[in-house]
C-alpha positions as CSV (number, residue, x, y, z in Angstrom):
1,M,-57.9,-93.4,-93.0
2,S,-56.9,-94.9,-96.3
3,K,-59.0,-94.5,-99.5
4,P,-61.6,-97.2,-100.3
5,I,-60.6,-99.8,-102.9
6,L,-62.6,-100.7,-106.0
7,A,-61.6,-104.0,-107.7
8,I,-62.4,-104.7,-111.4
9,V,-62.6,-108.4,-112.2
10,G,-63.7,-110.5,-115.1
11,R,-62.5,-112.9,-117.8
12,P,-59.5,-111.9,-120.0
13,N,-60.2,-109.3,-122.8
14,V,-63.6,-108.1,-121.5
15,G,-62.5,-104.5,-121.3
16,K,-61.3,-104.1,-117.7
17,S,-58.3,-102.0,-118.5
18,T,-60.3,-99.7,-120.7
19,L,-62.8,-99.1,-117.9
20,F,-60.0,-98.7,-115.4
21,N,-58.5,-95.9,-117.5
22,R,-61.8,-94.1,-117.5
23,L,-62.0,-94.5,-113.7
24,V,-58.6,-93.0,-113.0
25,G,-58.8,-90.4,-115.7
26,R,-55.8,-91.3,-117.8
27,R,-54.2,-94.0,-119.9
28,N,-52.6,-95.8,-117.0
29,A,-53.1,-99.5,-118.0
30,I,-52.0,-100.9,-121.3
31,V,-54.9,-101.7,-123.5
32,E,-54.7,-104.1,-126.5
33,D,-57.2,-106.3,-128.3
34,M,-55.9,-109.6,-127.1
35,P,-56.6,-111.7,-124.0
36,G,-54.2,-111.6,-121.0
37,V,-52.5,-108.2,-121.7
38,T,-53.0,-107.2,-118.0
39,R,-51.3,-109.8,-115.9
40,D,-50.6,-108.1,-112.6
41,R,-52.8,-106.0,-110.4
42,Q,-52.6,-102.4,-111.6
43,Y,-53.5,-99.6,-109.1
44,G,-54.7,-96.1,-109.8
45,E,-56.4,-93.3,-107.9
46,G,-59.7,-91.8,-109.0
47,E,-62.7,-89.8,-107.9
48,I,-66.4,-90.2,-108.4
49,L,-68.9,-87.5,-107.1
50,S,-66.2,-86.1,-104.7
51,K,-65.5,-89.6,-103.4
52,Q,-61.8,-90.6,-103.7
53,F,-60.9,-94.2,-104.2
54,V,-58.2,-96.6,-105.4
55,A,-59.1,-98.7,-108.4
56,I,-57.5,-102.1,-109.1
57,D,-57.3,-103.5,-112.6
58,T,-56.7,-107.2,-112.4
59,G,-55.5,-109.9,-114.8
60,G,-58.2,-112.0,-116.5
61,F,-60.0,-114.3,-114.1
62,E,-60.2,-117.9,-115.4
63,P,-61.7,-120.0,-112.6
64,E,-60.8,-123.4,-114.0
65,S,-57.6,-122.7,-115.9
66,T,-54.6,-125.0,-115.7
67,D,-52.3,-122.8,-117.6
68,R,-49.5,-121.5,-115.3
69,L,-49.9,-117.8,-116.2
70,L,-53.7,-117.9,-116.1
71,T,-53.6,-119.7,-112.8
72,A,-51.3,-117.0,-111.4
73,M,-53.5,-114.3,-112.9
74,R,-56.5,-115.9,-111.1
75,E,-54.6,-115.8,-107.8
76,Q,-53.8,-112.1,-108.4
77,A,-57.5,-111.3,-109.0
78,Q,-58.5,-113.2,-105.8
79,I,-56.1,-111.1,-103.8
80,A,-57.6,-107.9,-105.3
81,I,-61.1,-109.1,-104.3
82,D,-59.9,-109.7,-100.8
83,E,-58.5,-106.2,-100.6
84,A,-61.5,-104.4,-102.1
85,D,-64.3,-102.5,-100.4
86,V,-66.4,-102.6,-103.6
87,I,-66.2,-105.1,-106.5
88,L,-67.1,-104.5,-110.2
89,V,-67.6,-107.6,-112.3
90,L,-67.3,-107.0,-116.1
91,F,-68.8,-109.3,-118.7
92,D,-68.3,-109.3,-122.5
93,G,-71.7,-108.6,-124.2
94,Q,-70.3,-109.5,-127.7
95,A,-69.0,-112.9,-126.5
96,G,-72.2,-113.7,-124.6
97,L,-72.6,-115.6,-121.4
98,V,-70.0,-118.3,-120.9
99,P,-69.6,-120.9,-118.1
100,A,-66.6,-118.9,-116.7
101,D,-69.0,-115.9,-116.1
102,R,-71.3,-118.1,-114.0
103,E,-68.4,-119.4,-111.9
104,I,-67.0,-115.9,-111.4
105,T,-70.4,-114.7,-110.3
106,R,-70.8,-117.5,-107.8
107,M,-67.3,-116.8,-106.3
108,I,-67.9,-113.0,-106.1
109,T,-71.3,-113.2,-104.4
110,R,-69.8,-115.3,-101.6
111,S,-67.6,-112.3,-100.7
112,K,-70.5,-110.5,-98.9
113,K,-69.1,-107.2,-100.3
114,P,-71.0,-104.6,-102.5
115,V,-70.9,-106.0,-106.0
116,H,-71.8,-104.3,-109.3
117,F,-72.3,-106.3,-112.6
118,A,-71.7,-104.6,-115.9
119,V,-72.1,-105.9,-119.5
120,N,-69.5,-104.3,-121.7
121,K,-69.3,-103.6,-125.4
122,I,-72.9,-102.6,-125.6
123,D,-72.8,-99.8,-128.2
124,G,-76.3,-98.3,-128.2
125,V,-79.8,-99.7,-128.3
126,R,-79.0,-102.1,-131.2
127,H,-76.9,-104.1,-128.7
128,D,-79.4,-104.1,-125.9
129,P,-80.7,-107.7,-126.7
130,L,-77.2,-109.0,-125.9
131,V,-77.7,-108.1,-122.3
132,A,-80.8,-110.4,-121.8
133,E,-79.0,-113.7,-121.4
134,F,-76.9,-112.3,-118.5
135,W,-80.0,-112.0,-116.3
136,E,-79.7,-115.8,-116.0
137,L,-77.0,-115.2,-113.5
138,G,-79.7,-114.0,-111.0
139,V,-78.0,-110.7,-110.1
140,H,-80.0,-107.8,-108.7
141,M,-78.8,-105.3,-111.4
142,L,-77.0,-105.3,-114.7
143,W,-75.4,-102.2,-116.2
144,P,-75.0,-102.2,-120.0
145,I,-72.0,-100.0,-120.9
146,S,-69.4,-99.3,-123.5
147,A,-66.1,-98.8,-121.7
148,Q,-64.5,-97.7,-125.0
149,H,-67.0,-95.1,-126.0
150,G,-68.4,-94.1,-122.6
151,G,-72.0,-95.2,-123.1
152,G,-73.8,-96.0,-119.7
153,V,-70.6,-95.5,-117.8
154,Y,-71.7,-92.5,-115.8
155,D,-74.8,-94.3,-114.4
156,L,-72.6,-97.2,-113.4
157,F,-70.1,-94.8,-111.7
158,E,-72.9,-93.1,-109.8
159,A,-74.1,-96.5,-108.4
160,I,-70.6,-97.4,-107.4
161,A,-70.1,-94.1,-105.6
162,E,-73.1,-94.9,-103.4
163,D,-71.3,-98.0,-102.1
164,L,-67.9,-96.4,-101.6
165,P,-67.3,-95.7,-97.9
166,D,-67.2,-92.1,-96.7
167,V,-63.7,-91.5,-95.4
168,D,-61.7,-88.4,-94.6
169,V,-58.6,-88.6,-96.7
170,E,-56.0,-86.5,-95.0
171,D,-53.2,-84.8,-96.9
172,E,-49.9,-86.5,-96.0
173,D,-46.9,-84.2,-95.8
174,E,-44.5,-87.1,-95.2
175,E,-41.9,-87.6,-97.8
176,V,-42.3,-90.6,-100.1
177,T,-39.3,-92.0,-102.0
178,K,-40.1,-93.4,-105.4
179,V,-38.0,-96.4,-106.3
180,A,-38.1,-98.0,-109.8
181,V,-36.8,-101.6,-110.2
182,V,-35.3,-101.8,-113.6
183,G,-33.3,-104.3,-115.7
184,K,-33.5,-107.0,-118.4
185,P,-36.3,-109.5,-118.5
186,N,-36.1,-112.3,-116.0
187,A,-33.5,-110.6,-113.9
188,G,-35.7,-111.1,-110.8
189,K,-37.4,-107.7,-110.5
190,S,-40.8,-109.0,-109.5
191,T,-39.3,-111.6,-107.2
192,L,-37.4,-108.9,-105.4
193,L,-40.5,-106.7,-105.0
194,N,-42.5,-109.6,-103.5
195,K,-39.6,-110.2,-101.1
196,L,-39.5,-106.6,-100.0
197,L,-43.3,-106.6,-99.5
198,G,-43.5,-110.0,-97.8
199,E,-46.4,-111.0,-100.0
200,E,-47.1,-112.2,-103.6
201,R,-48.0,-108.7,-104.7
202,V,-46.6,-109.0,-108.2
203,L,-47.0,-112.0,-110.6
204,V,-43.8,-113.9,-110.7
205,S,-42.9,-116.5,-113.4
206,D,-39.7,-117.8,-114.9
207,I,-41.1,-116.9,-118.3
208,P,-39.2,-113.7,-119.5
209,G,-41.5,-110.7,-120.0
210,T,-44.2,-111.7,-117.5
211,T,-44.5,-108.1,-116.2
212,R,-45.9,-105.8,-118.9
213,D,-47.2,-102.8,-116.9
214,S,-45.2,-100.6,-114.5
215,I,-46.8,-101.2,-111.2
216,D,-46.8,-98.9,-108.2
217,T,-46.8,-100.4,-104.7
218,A,-46.8,-98.5,-101.4
219,L,-44.3,-99.7,-98.8
220,E,-43.5,-98.6,-95.2
221,R,-40.7,-99.5,-92.9
222,V,-39.1,-98.4,-89.6
223,D,-35.4,-97.7,-90.0
224,E,-32.6,-98.2,-87.6
225,E,-33.3,-94.9,-85.9
226,G,-36.9,-95.7,-85.3
227,L,-38.2,-93.4,-88.1
228,T,-41.0,-94.4,-90.4
229,R,-40.0,-94.2,-94.0
230,R,-42.5,-94.4,-96.9
231,Y,-41.8,-95.6,-100.4
232,V,-43.6,-96.2,-103.7
233,V,-41.9,-99.2,-105.4
234,I,-42.3,-99.4,-109.2
235,D,-41.9,-102.8,-110.7
236,T,-41.2,-102.3,-114.4
237,A,-41.2,-104.5,-117.5
238,G,-37.9,-105.9,-118.6
239,V,-36.2,-104.0,-121.4
240,R,-35.0,-106.2,-124.2
241,R,-32.9,-105.2,-127.2
242,R,-35.0,-103.4,-129.8
243,K,-34.6,-106.1,-132.5
244,W,-36.3,-108.7,-130.1
245,V,-39.2,-106.4,-129.4
246,K,-42.0,-107.6,-131.8
247,T,-45.4,-106.8,-130.3
248,V,-47.1,-103.4,-129.8
249,V,-47.8,-104.4,-126.2
250,E,-44.1,-104.9,-125.5
251,K,-43.2,-101.7,-127.1
252,I,-45.7,-99.8,-124.9
253,S,-44.3,-101.7,-121.9
254,I,-40.8,-100.5,-122.6
255,V,-41.9,-96.9,-123.0
256,R,-43.8,-97.2,-119.7
257,T,-40.5,-98.4,-118.1
258,F,-38.7,-95.3,-119.4
259,K,-41.4,-93.2,-118.0
260,S,-41.1,-95.0,-114.6
261,I,-37.4,-94.0,-114.5
262,D,-38.5,-90.4,-115.1
263,R,-40.9,-90.6,-112.1
264,A,-38.4,-92.3,-109.8
265,D,-36.0,-90.8,-107.2
266,V,-33.8,-93.9,-107.0
267,C,-33.5,-96.8,-109.4
268,L,-32.6,-100.4,-108.4
269,L,-30.7,-101.8,-111.4
270,M,-30.9,-105.6,-111.3
271,I,-27.9,-107.4,-112.8
272,D,-28.0,-111.2,-113.3
273,A,-24.9,-112.6,-111.6
274,L,-25.0,-115.7,-113.9
275,E,-25.0,-113.6,-117.1
276,G,-22.9,-110.6,-115.9
277,V,-23.2,-107.1,-117.4
278,T,-24.8,-107.1,-120.9
279,D,-25.0,-104.3,-123.5
280,Q,-28.7,-103.8,-122.4
281,D,-27.7,-103.4,-118.8
282,Q,-25.2,-100.7,-119.9
283,K,-27.9,-98.9,-121.9
284,I,-30.3,-98.9,-119.0
285,A,-27.6,-97.7,-116.6
286,R,-26.7,-94.8,-118.9
287,L,-30.4,-93.9,-119.2
288,V,-30.6,-93.7,-115.4
289,A,-27.5,-91.5,-115.2
290,D,-28.6,-89.2,-118.0
291,K,-32.0,-88.7,-116.3
292,G,-30.2,-87.7,-113.1
293,R,-31.7,-90.5,-111.0
294,G,-30.1,-92.1,-107.9
295,C,-29.1,-95.7,-108.4
296,V,-28.2,-98.8,-106.4
297,V,-26.8,-101.8,-108.4
298,L,-28.1,-105.2,-107.2
299,V,-26.2,-108.3,-108.4
300,N,-29.0,-110.8,-108.2
301,K,-28.9,-114.7,-108.1
302,W,-25.7,-114.5,-106.0
303,D,-26.7,-117.7,-104.3
304,A,-26.6,-119.6,-107.7
305,L,-23.1,-118.3,-108.6
306,P,-20.8,-121.4,-108.7
307,E,-17.3,-121.5,-107.1
308,K,-17.6,-118.4,-105.0
309,D,-14.8,-117.5,-102.5
310,D,-13.9,-114.5,-100.3
311,R,-12.5,-112.6,-103.3
312,S,-15.5,-113.2,-105.7
313,F,-17.4,-110.1,-104.7
314,G,-14.4,-107.8,-105.0
315,T,-13.7,-109.2,-108.5
316,V,-17.3,-108.7,-109.5
317,V,-17.4,-105.1,-108.1
318,K,-14.2,-104.3,-110.0
319,D,-15.6,-105.6,-113.3
320,L,-18.9,-103.8,-112.7
321,K,-17.1,-100.5,-112.1
322,E,-15.3,-100.8,-115.4
323,Q,-18.3,-101.9,-117.4
324,L,-20.7,-99.4,-115.8
325,N,-18.2,-96.6,-115.4
326,F,-20.8,-93.9,-116.0
327,I,-22.6,-95.0,-112.8
328,G,-19.4,-95.7,-110.9
329,W,-20.9,-93.7,-108.0
330,A,-23.7,-96.3,-107.4
331,P,-23.3,-98.7,-104.5
332,I,-23.2,-102.4,-105.4
333,L,-24.9,-105.1,-103.4
334,S,-25.0,-108.8,-104.0
335,I,-28.3,-110.4,-103.2
336,S,-30.6,-113.3,-103.8
337,A,-34.2,-112.1,-104.4
338,L,-35.4,-115.7,-104.2
339,T,-33.9,-116.5,-100.8
340,G,-33.8,-113.0,-99.4
341,Q,-30.1,-112.9,-98.9
342,R,-29.0,-109.3,-98.0
343,T,-32.3,-107.9,-99.3
344,H,-32.8,-106.2,-95.9
345,K,-29.9,-103.9,-96.8
346,I,-31.5,-102.5,-100.0
347,L,-33.8,-99.8,-98.5
348,S,-31.0,-98.4,-96.3
349,L,-29.0,-97.9,-99.5
350,V,-32.0,-96.3,-101.2
351,D,-32.4,-93.9,-98.3
352,Q,-28.8,-93.0,-98.5
353,A,-29.0,-92.4,-102.3
354,A,-32.2,-90.4,-102.0
355,S,-30.7,-88.2,-99.2
356,N,-27.5,-87.6,-101.1
357,R,-29.4,-86.7,-104.3
358,L,-31.0,-83.8,-102.3
359,R,-27.8,-82.7,-100.7
360,R,-27.0,-78.9,-100.9
361,I,-23.5,-77.4,-100.3
362,G,-23.3,-73.9,-99.0
363,T,-21.5,-71.4,-101.4
364,G,-18.9,-70.4,-98.8
365,E,-18.1,-74.1,-98.1
366,L,-17.9,-74.9,-101.8
367,N,-15.5,-72.1,-102.6
368,R,-13.2,-72.8,-99.8
369,F,-13.0,-76.3,-101.1
370,L,-12.4,-75.2,-104.7
371,S,-9.7,-72.8,-103.5
372,Q,-7.8,-75.6,-101.8
373,V,-8.2,-78.0,-104.7
374,L,-7.0,-75.4,-107.3
375,Q,-4.0,-74.6,-105.3
376,Q,-3.0,-78.3,-104.9
377,H,-3.7,-79.2,-108.6
378,T,-3.0,-76.5,-111.1
379,P,-5.8,-76.1,-113.7
380,P,-5.1,-77.0,-117.3
381,V,-4.0,-74.6,-120.1
382,H,-6.2,-74.3,-123.2
383,R,-4.8,-72.4,-126.2
384,N,-2.1,-70.8,-124.1
385,R,-4.7,-69.6,-121.6
386,R,-4.9,-71.2,-118.2
387,L,-8.2,-72.0,-116.7
388,K,-9.3,-69.6,-113.9
389,V,-12.2,-70.5,-111.7
390,Y,-13.6,-67.3,-110.1
391,Y,-16.3,-68.9,-107.9
392,G,-18.8,-71.7,-107.9
393,T,-22.3,-72.3,-106.6
394,Q,-24.9,-75.1,-106.4
395,V,-27.8,-74.1,-108.5
396,S,-30.1,-77.1,-108.0
397,A,-30.5,-80.5,-106.3
398,A,-32.1,-83.8,-107.3
399,P,-29.5,-84.3,-108.7
400,P,-26.9,-81.8,-107.4
401,V,-25.8,-79.4,-110.1
402,F,-22.9,-77.0,-109.6
403,V,-22.0,-74.0,-111.8
404,L,-18.4,-72.8,-112.0
405,W,-17.8,-69.2,-113.3
406,V,-14.6,-69.4,-115.4
407,N,-12.6,-67.3,-117.8
408,D,-12.8,-70.0,-120.6
409,S,-15.4,-72.8,-120.5
410,E,-13.4,-74.9,-123.1
411,A,-10.5,-75.0,-120.7
412,L,-12.5,-77.0,-118.3
413,S,-11.7,-80.2,-120.0
414,P,-13.7,-83.5,-119.4
415,S,-10.6,-85.0,-117.6
416,Y,-10.4,-82.0,-115.3
417,Q,-14.1,-82.1,-114.7
418,R,-13.8,-85.7,-113.6
419,F,-10.9,-84.7,-111.3
420,L,-13.0,-82.1,-109.6
421,L,-16.0,-84.3,-109.3
422,N,-13.9,-87.1,-107.8
423,R,-12.5,-84.7,-105.3
424,M,-16.0,-83.4,-104.5
425,R,-17.2,-87.0,-103.9
426,E,-14.2,-87.6,-101.6
427,H,-15.0,-84.5,-99.6
428,W,-18.9,-84.8,-99.5
429,D,-21.0,-87.9,-99.5
430,F,-22.6,-88.2,-102.9
431,E,-22.8,-92.0,-103.1
432,G,-25.7,-93.2,-105.0
433,T,-26.4,-90.0,-107.0
434,P,-25.0,-88.4,-110.1
435,V,-23.4,-84.9,-109.8
436,K,-23.3,-82.5,-112.6
437,L,-20.7,-79.7,-113.1
438,V,-21.3,-76.9,-115.6
439,A,-18.9,-74.1,-116.7
440,R,-20.2,-70.7,-117.5
441,V,-18.3,-67.6,-118.9
442,R,-19.4,-64.1,-117.9
443,K,-21.2,-62.2,-120.6
444,G,-19.6,-59.1,-122.0
445,K,-16.4,-57.9,-120.4
446,S,-14.7,-60.8,-118.7
447,V,-14.2,-61.0,-114.9
448,E,-10.5,-61.2,-115.5
449,E,-10.5,-57.9,-117.3
450,R,-12.6,-56.3,-114.6
451,L,-10.3,-57.5,-111.9
452,E,-7.2,-56.4,-113.6
453,A,-8.7,-53.0,-114.5
454,K,-9.5,-52.0,-110.9
455,A,-7.9,-53.6,-107.9
456,A,-8.2,-50.8,-105.4
457,K,-10.7,-52.5,-103.1
458,V,-9.4,-55.7,-101.6
459,R,-11.5,-58.0,-99.5
460,P,-10.3,-61.1,-97.7
461,E,-11.7,-64.4,-99.1
462,I,-13.6,-65.5,-96.0
463,V,-13.1,-65.8,-92.3
464,D,-13.2,-69.4,-91.0
465,G,-16.5,-70.2,-89.5
466,D,-18.1,-67.0,-90.8
467,A,-20.6,-67.5,-93.6
468,H,-20.9,-64.6,-95.9
469,D,-23.7,-63.8,-98.3
470,E,-21.3,-62.2,-100.7
471,P,-19.5,-64.1,-103.4
472,V,-16.1,-65.7,-102.6
473,W,-13.6,-64.9,-105.3
474,I,-10.8,-67.5,-105.6
475,G,-7.3,-66.2,-105.9
476,E,-8.2,-62.7,-107.1
477,E,-8.9,-59.2,-105.8
478,V,-12.4,-57.8,-106.0
479,D,-13.5,-54.3,-107.0
480,E,-16.8,-52.5,-107.2
481,D,-17.3,-53.2,-110.9
482,A,-16.7,-56.9,-110.4
483,E,-19.1,-56.8,-107.4
484,A,-21.8,-55.2,-109.6
485,A,-21.2,-57.8,-112.3
486,W,-21.6,-60.6,-109.8
487,Q,-24.9,-59.2,-108.6
488,D,-26.2,-59.4,-112.2
489,D,-25.1,-63.0,-112.6
490,A,-26.5,-63.9,-109.2
491,A,-29.9,-62.7,-110.2
492,E,-29.6,-64.6,-113.5
493,I,-29.0,-68.0,-111.8
494,G,-31.6,-67.4,-109.0
495,W,-29.0,-66.9,-106.3
496,D,-31.7,-65.5,-103.9
497,E,-33.4,-68.9,-103.8
498,W,-30.7,-70.2,-101.4
499,D,-28.9,-68.8,-98.4
500,D,-25.2,-69.4,-97.8
501,E,-25.9,-72.8,-96.2
502,G,-27.6,-73.9,-99.4
503,E,-31.0,-74.5,-98.0
504,D,-34.4,-73.3,-99.4
């Protein structure tokens, strides 16, 4: 059974996000002393007296507002109330009782759900008189608290815990793919998330910068093979150029976006088809690649692109590959988040990218491949010394990282690295994920010197279909000294963590 839900509602700037952060035990929501900082519903998990729950921080609730954003925030708060098992209404003791508080109270009490009313910003007994006027609301109990300093909060939490349903929260071993939706402001990120979810989960507006928090949303789907796949989709704030970032809130939002990329397995990079690739898109794409995250490039607003023909998509893909060459491995899909055009294909591409990011290649298979490639394409010469690759191994996944043991790491030039990586991508499916290639030189006496010194013992490279646990040396004979040296290096890179098929 899922965890019970606690919704925190109230007017803008009454301290909902501050209290939310206390509930979930960390600074999860952005807090700033101005109304309307929280616009979407922000979710976080918490625990009170051994009872686990999900807390929802809502945007400010203005019952009679005609402002577009405030109206949308009110709708978001109403959705949170409908979802909740327990509701916490927060008032501002410093501002006093206002008509909006009365209207919120009337609306909440109609829900027939357990409701707790708290008056915030009551710092000690000197502020107790501020609570008196709120009794006019006719509620059964008022909790004077200070969300910022913690006064009275524990008593409130105890009362809430009594109303939280008792459920057995089972540990779920199923894999969950974390997907971050990133891009410039107004690229259609929130619209896409709502389309994927089939509901107005995230506040959508044509005003750039509407999303300020990074919001996690759980999503499930049944794939083509009938398997249930689970995702956490993270809607992030748009990242603008630094010179246009003026407020503290927006700076925090951008930092939160970068942290969301860190948490993600796969990023959906939204490109505005009408604007094309901008410098900011390139910077975000480079950040995704540098952090080793999988990526799918979505060209949004494709339906609004004028004068399209059968060759338009091919032209756009070619331009994107050139401008985003550092994520040339990412699949590209043209979509319309507004109409849903081709959005049904997105999660299949996410699954592919997530799977390829975890791919492991067995050492024997890798070295047979390297042997063939090196014979077909002679390695480069550096300072009159030709590059020799003795063997390679995959040392990690997510993303895949391969180490090549060579005689001269400087001889493995960037161009030859690109050549090897391109051949590896042709041979194995790594679409949607970065792949890293690292050259290492043996410490002390070189492998080349060891091999030339004693060549008495010769072992064949590998028998087709027979997977060996020993190293596979490429194009050289192997002696006992070299074997011992390899064992030292194998221990250094944690060789024992994987078998020859590259699995844990």
